C-alpha angles and dihedrals in degrees: 000000000000116000124186110236119197110211121207118234093254093059097042090093087069094045092051091251098307116143094191127031139174117243137168131229142123090217135026086253094058092041089057086052094054091045088056091047091055096035111026113209094035098099092058089055089054106036132046124229092276092053096254124132110269109253092237093056122082124191123199128193112201089343092307118121108238090218085073093044121045097307111226092350090063111130124243129202134193113291095020118146118227122191122192108204125182115222115253119221133179148107124092 
């Protein structure tokens, strides 16, 4: 099932400059596995050594934060839009 994945600028060096790519997966976990298959090295930028989403990476499915859904077990369906968003910090 193809899903549209939006890639943030810092990760586009891994995706050959692509801002949007098509990937397959029935959950966010399986989507990350397909992204890694297509673009080796992407998974380590998204997940830590224990396989959990890095704390400075946010993933949204159809504009909903997966932390408020079922996290990496969030179900995907054909036509969903997934956005990978690095956390922004700053200030004092």
